[in-house]
C-alpha positions as CSV (number, residue, x, y, z in Angstrom):
1,X,21.3,47.2,-13.6
2,X,22.6,45.1,-16.5
3,X,26.2,46.0,-15.5
4,X,25.5,44.9,-11.9
5,X,24.1,41.6,-13.1
6,X,27.1,41.0,-15.3
7,X,29.4,41.7,-12.4
8,X,27.4,39.3,-10.2
9,X,27.5,36.6,-12.8
10,X,31.3,36.9,-13.2
11,X,31.9,36.8,-9.4
12,X,29.5,33.8,-9.0
13,X,31.2,32.0,-11.8
14,X,34.6,32.7,-10.3
15,X,33.5,31.3,-6.9
16,X,32.1,28.2,-8.6
17,X,35.4,27.6,-10.5
18,X,37.4,27.9,-7.2
19,X,35.1,25.6,-5.4
20,X,35.1,22.9,-8.1
21,X,38.9,23.2,-8.4
22,X,39.2,22.6,-4.7
23,X,37.0,19.5,-4.9
24,X,39.2,18.2,-7.8
25,X,42.4,18.7,-5.9
26,X,41.0,16.9,-2.9
27,X,39.8,14.1,-5.2
28,X,43.2,13.7,-6.8
29,X,45.0,13.7,-3.4
30,X,42.7,10.9,-2.2
31,X,42.9,8.6,-5.2
32,X,39.9,10.2,-6.9
33,X,37.7,10.0,-3.7
34,X,38.5,6.3,-3.4
35,X,37.4,5.6,-7.0
36,X,40.8,4.4,-8.2
37,X,41.2,2.2,-5.1
38,X,37.8,0.8,-5.5
39,X,38.2,0.0,-9.2
40,X,41.6,-1.5,-8.7
41,X,40.4,-4.1,-6.2
42,X,36.7,-4.4,-6.7
43,X,37.0,-8.0,-7.9
44,X,38.4,-8.9,-4.5
45,X,35.6,-7.0,-2.7
46,X,38.2,-4.6,-1.2
47,X,38.1,-0.9,-1.6
48,X,41.5,-0.2,-0.2
49,X,40.9,0.4,3.5
50,X,39.9,-2.6,5.6
51,X,38.3,-2.9,9.0
52,X,38.5,-6.5,10.4
53,X,36.7,-8.1,13.3
54,X,37.4,-11.7,14.4
55,X,35.3,-13.9,16.7
56,X,36.3,-17.2,18.2
57,X,33.4,-19.7,17.6
58,X,34.3,-21.6,20.7
59,X,33.6,-18.4,22.8
60,X,30.8,-17.2,20.6
61,X,28.3,-19.8,19.6
62,X,26.7,-18.9,16.3
63,X,23.6,-20.7,14.9
64,X,22.0,-17.8,13.1
65,X,23.3,-15.1,10.7
66,X,21.7,-11.8,9.9
67,X,23.3,-9.2,7.6
68,X,21.7,-5.8,6.7
69,X,24.0,-3.9,4.4
70,X,23.2,-0.7,2.7
71,X,25.3,-0.2,-0.4
72,X,28.1,-2.4,-1.7
73,X,28.9,-6.1,-2.4
74,X,28.5,-8.7,0.2
75,X,30.2,-12.1,0.3
76,X,29.6,-14.9,2.8
77,X,31.7,-18.1,2.4
78,X,32.8,-21.2,4.3
79,X,36.4,-21.7,5.2
80,X,38.0,-24.9,6.4
81,X,38.7,-23.8,10.0
82,X,39.7,-21.0,12.3
83,X,37.9,-18.0,13.6
84,X,34.9,-16.1,12.2
85,X,36.4,-13.2,10.2
86,X,34.3,-10.1,9.2
87,X,36.0,-7.6,6.9
88,X,34.5,-4.3,5.6
89,X,36.4,-2.3,3.0
90,X,36.0,1.4,2.1
91,X,37.6,3.9,-0.2
92,X,38.8,5.9,2.8
93,X,39.9,5.1,6.3
94,X,36.8,4.7,8.4
95,X,36.1,6.7,11.5
96,X,34.5,4.8,14.4
97,X,31.1,6.3,13.6
98,X,31.3,5.0,10.0
99,X,32.2,1.4,10.8
100,X,29.8,-1.6,10.7
101,X,28.1,-2.8,13.8
102,X,28.7,-6.4,14.8
103,X,27.1,-8.1,17.8
104,X,26.1,-11.5,19.1
105,X,22.5,-11.5,20.1
106,X,21.8,-14.9,21.8
107,X,23.2,-17.3,19.2
108,X,22.6,-14.9,16.3
109,X,25.5,-13.0,14.6
110,X,24.2,-9.6,13.5
111,X,26.1,-7.4,11.0
112,X,24.7,-4.0,10.2
113,X,25.7,-0.9,8.3
114,X,23.6,2.3,7.9
115,X,25.3,4.4,5.2
116,X,23.7,7.6,6.6
117,X,26.6,7.4,9.1
118,X,29.0,8.2,6.3
119,X,30.2,11.9,6.2
120,X,29.5,13.6,2.9
121,X,33.1,14.8,2.3
122,X,34.9,11.8,3.8
123,X,33.1,9.2,1.7
124,X,33.9,8.0,-1.8
125,X,32.4,10.9,-3.9
126,X,30.8,10.6,-7.3
127,X,28.6,7.6,-6.6
128,X,31.2,5.7,-4.5
129,X,29.0,5.8,-1.4
130,X,29.5,2.1,-0.6
131,X,31.5,-0.4,1.3
132,X,32.1,-4.1,0.7
133,X,31.6,-6.9,3.2
134,X,33.3,-10.3,3.4
135,X,32.2,-12.8,6.1
136,X,34.2,-16.0,6.5
137,X,32.7,-18.7,8.5
138,X,34.6,-21.8,9.7
139,X,33.0,-25.0,8.4
140,X,31.9,-26.0,11.8
141,X,29.7,-22.9,11.9
142,X,28.8,-22.7,8.2
143,X,27.4,-26.3,8.2
144,X,25.1,-25.9,11.3
145,X,23.2,-22.7,10.8
146,X,19.5,-22.6,11.5
147,X,18.6,-19.2,10.0
148,X,20.3,-17.0,7.4
149,X,19.0,-13.6,6.5
150,X,21.1,-11.4,4.2
151,X,19.9,-8.2,2.5
152,X,21.4,-5.1,0.8
153,X,20.2,-2.3,-1.4
154,X,22.9,-2.2,-4.1
155,X,25.9,-4.4,-4.8
156,X,26.1,-8.1,-5.7
157,X,25.7,-10.7,-3.1
158,X,27.9,-13.9,-3.3
159,X,27.0,-16.7,-0.8
160,X,28.6,-20.1,-0.9
161,X,29.2,-23.3,1.1
162,X,26.5,-22.8,3.8
163,X,24.0,-25.3,5.2
164,X,20.9,-24.1,7.1
165,X,17.3,-24.7,8.0
166,X,15.8,-21.5,6.5
167,X,17.3,-18.8,4.3
168,X,16.2,-15.3,3.1
169,X,18.3,-13.3,0.6
170,X,17.3,-10.0,-1.0
171,X,18.7,-7.1,-2.9
172,X,17.2,-4.1,-4.7
173,X,19.6,-3.7,-7.6
174,X,22.4,-6.2,-6.9
175,X,22.6,-9.7,-8.2
176,X,22.2,-12.7,-5.9
177,X,24.8,-15.5,-6.7
178,X,24.3,-18.5,-4.5
179,X,26.3,-21.7,-4.8
180,X,26.7,-24.9,-2.8
181,X,23.9,-24.0,-0.4
182,X,21.4,-26.4,1.2
183,X,18.3,-25.6,3.3
184,X,16.2,-28.3,4.9
185,X,13.1,-26.1,4.9
186,X,12.3,-22.8,3.2
187,X,14.4,-20.3,1.2
188,X,13.2,-17.0,-0.2
189,X,15.1,-15.0,-2.8
190,X,14.1,-11.5,-4.1
191,X,15.5,-8.6,-6.2
192,X,14.1,-5.7,-8.1
193,X,16.5,-5.5,-11.0
194,X,19.3,-7.8,-10.0
195,X,19.7,-11.3,-11.4
196,X,19.2,-14.4,-9.2
197,X,21.8,-17.1,-10.0
198,X,21.9,-20.5,-8.3
199,X,24.3,-23.4,-8.7
200,X,24.4,-26.5,-6.6
201,X,21.4,-25.4,-4.5
202,X,18.7,-27.3,-2.6
203,X,15.8,-26.6,-0.3
204,X,12.4,-28.0,0.5
205,X,10.6,-25.0,-0.6
206,X,12.2,-22.4,-2.9
207,X,10.6,-19.1,-3.7
208,X,12.4,-16.7,-6.1
209,X,11.0,-13.4,-7.5
210,X,12.4,-10.5,-9.4
211,X,10.9,-7.6,-11.4
212,X,13.4,-7.1,-14.2
213,X,16.3,-9.4,-13.3
214,X,16.9,-12.9,-14.7
215,X,16.4,-16.2,-12.8
216,X,19.2,-18.6,-13.8
217,X,19.3,-21.9,-11.9
218,X,21.7,-24.8,-12.5
219,X,21.7,-28.1,-10.5
220,X,18.9,-26.8,-8.3
221,X,16.7,-29.2,-6.4
222,X,13.5,-28.4,-4.3
223,X,10.3,-30.2,-3.4
224,X,8.5,-27.1,-4.4
225,X,9.9,-24.4,-6.7
226,X,8.2,-21.1,-7.3
227,X,9.7,-18.6,-9.8
228,X,8.2,-15.2,-10.6
229,X,9.4,-12.4,-12.9
230,X,7.8,-9.4,-14.7
231,X,10.2,-8.8,-17.6
232,X,13.2,-10.9,-16.8
233,X,13.9,-14.3,-18.2
234,X,13.4,-17.5,-16.2
235,X,15.8,-20.4,-16.9
236,X,15.8,-23.4,-14.6
237,X,17.7,-26.6,-14.7
238,X,17.2,-29.1,-11.9
239,X,14.4,-31.1,-10.2
240,X,11.2,-30.4,-8.3
241,X,8.0,-32.3,-7.4
242,X,6.0,-29.1,-7.9
243,X,7.1,-26.3,-10.1
244,X,5.3,-23.1,-11.0
245,X,6.3,-19.9,-12.7
246,X,4.7,-16.6,-13.7
247,X,6.0,-13.9,-16.1
248,X,4.6,-11.0,-18.0
249,X,7.0,-10.5,-20.9
250,X,10.0,-12.6,-20.0
251,X,10.4,-16.2,-21.4
252,X,10.3,-19.2,-19.1
253,X,12.2,-22.4,-19.5
254,X,12.3,-25.4,-17.1
255,X,14.6,-28.3,-17.9
256,X,13.7,-30.9,-15.3
257,X,15.6,-34.1,-14.7
258,X,12.5,-36.0,-13.7
259,X,8.8,-35.5,-14.5
260,X,7.2,-33.5,-11.6
261,X,3.9,-34.2,-10.1
262,X,2.7,-30.8,-11.0
263,X,3.8,-27.9,-13.3
264,X,2.0,-24.6,-13.6
265,X,3.4,-21.9,-15.9
266,X,1.8,-18.6,-16.8
267,X,2.9,-15.8,-19.1
268,X,1.4,-12.9,-21.0
269,X,3.7,-12.5,-24.0
270,X,6.7,-14.6,-23.0
271,X,7.4,-18.1,-24.3
272,X,7.0,-21.2,-22.1
273,X,9.3,-24.2,-22.6
274,X,9.4,-27.3,-20.5
275,X,12.1,-30.0,-21.1
276,X,11.5,-33.5,-19.7
277,X,13.2,-36.9,-19.9
278,X,12.2,-38.9,-23.1
279,X,10.5,-41.5,-21.0
280,X,8.2,-39.1,-19.2
281,X,4.4,-39.5,-19.3
282,X,2.0,-36.8,-18.2
283,X,-1.1,-34.9,-18.9
284,X,-1.1,-31.3,-20.3
285,X,-3.7,-28.6,-20.6
286,X,-3.1,-25.2,-22.1
287,X,-5.0,-22.0,-22.6
288,X,-4.0,-19.1,-24.9
289,X,-5.4,-16.3,-26.9
290,X,-3.0,-16.2,-29.8
291,X,-0.1,-18.4,-28.8
292,X,0.7,-21.9,-30.1
293,X,1.3,-25.2,-28.4
294,X,3.6,-28.0,-29.5
295,X,5.0,-31.2,-28.0
296,X,7.8,-33.7,-28.8
297,X,5.8,-36.4,-27.0
298,X,3.1,-38.5,-28.7
299,X,-0.3,-37.5,-27.3
300,X,-3.9,-38.6,-27.3
301,X,-7.1,-36.9,-26.2
302,X,-7.9,-37.2,-22.5
303,X,-10.7,-36.1,-20.3
304,X,-11.6,-32.5,-19.7
305,X,-9.8,-31.2,-22.7
306,X,-6.4,-32.5,-21.5
307,X,-3.8,-34.2,-23.6
308,X,-2.2,-37.4,-22.4
309,X,1.5,-37.4,-23.5
310,X,4.0,-40.2,-23.4
311,X,3.6,-43.9,-23.6
312,X,3.1,-44.9,-20.0
313,X,0.8,-44.1,-17.2
314,X,0.8,-40.3,-16.6
315,X,2.8,-39.4,-13.4
316,X,2.5,-35.6,-13.7
317,X,0.2,-32.8,-14.7
318,X,1.3,-29.8,-16.7
319,X,-0.8,-26.6,-17.1
320,X,0.1,-23.7,-19.3
321,X,-1.6,-20.3,-19.7
322,X,-0.5,-17.4,-22.0
323,X,-2.0,-14.5,-23.9
324,X,0.3,-14.5,-26.9
325,X,3.3,-16.5,-25.8
326,X,4.0,-19.9,-27.4
327,X,4.2,-23.1,-25.4
328,X,6.5,-26.1,-26.0
329,X,7.2,-29.4,-24.3
330,X,10.5,-30.9,-25.4
331,X,12.2,-34.2,-24.9
332,X,15.5,-33.6,-23.1
333,X,17.5,-35.3,-25.9
334,X,15.9,-33.0,-28.5
335,X,16.3,-29.8,-26.5
336,X,18.6,-27.0,-27.6
């Protein structure tokens, strides 16, 4: 019996070696299952094999954009003129069944990819089950969108140069990097672990949330700004009439160019920091179990346990709540 088992083990091991050797040879003959091609050109969002679709904006009126991408980076950008150009890239030549789906539905441009259509042994093996997407929109289209909805599961998302009425951007593990975007109404941003990075961004109502990613906003303007994170850091530079944030363990910082009408910030153990212009006047109330509060602004006792800060008539109300996190209000000139 033991001899039979030994023979079986040897035979099974030999078969496994042959099988793995075959996979290795296939991988080497295809640039490492597309890995080498992907690494060599990932910065350009190209995996080596491109599939390109172009649309004439004069023949296809586009006022809305919807992208639903499974795995891989997504880039949407404005270009001076020309046609709408949609490029997907993969580590191997795509069969028709593996290609993205592009259609015009009314005035909505829809771009979809379901990665279950990839074949196991034709895709980029060893974790390279992804494709990149680049969408180039002529300025005449990019500046007149009413709705933009972009989502993916993994891979960073870079969006720039668009103007719209409403926007929605989401990723599970990829980062959202949005620059030079403007929305006249609402914009929602969400990730699970990816960072959310904004630069030169504006909307009437901005709602950004993440579980473990960071929120980093620069030159960001909104009438109302809502920032939520569990463990990620919140760092905002910009302006808002109403600003609120919530965090469990991540720190929260809001450097605002003008004193808002209302600020509400909550945290369990993360620190809270607000930076305001040196001429700001406001009321502040804070609640904490073991955290501390400090302010660069001169203050006096007000009604209902509030502090009146600054030298003029208060134009804003600040409210802080923590369990153990410290709270600070800094003058912008003294910040950093």
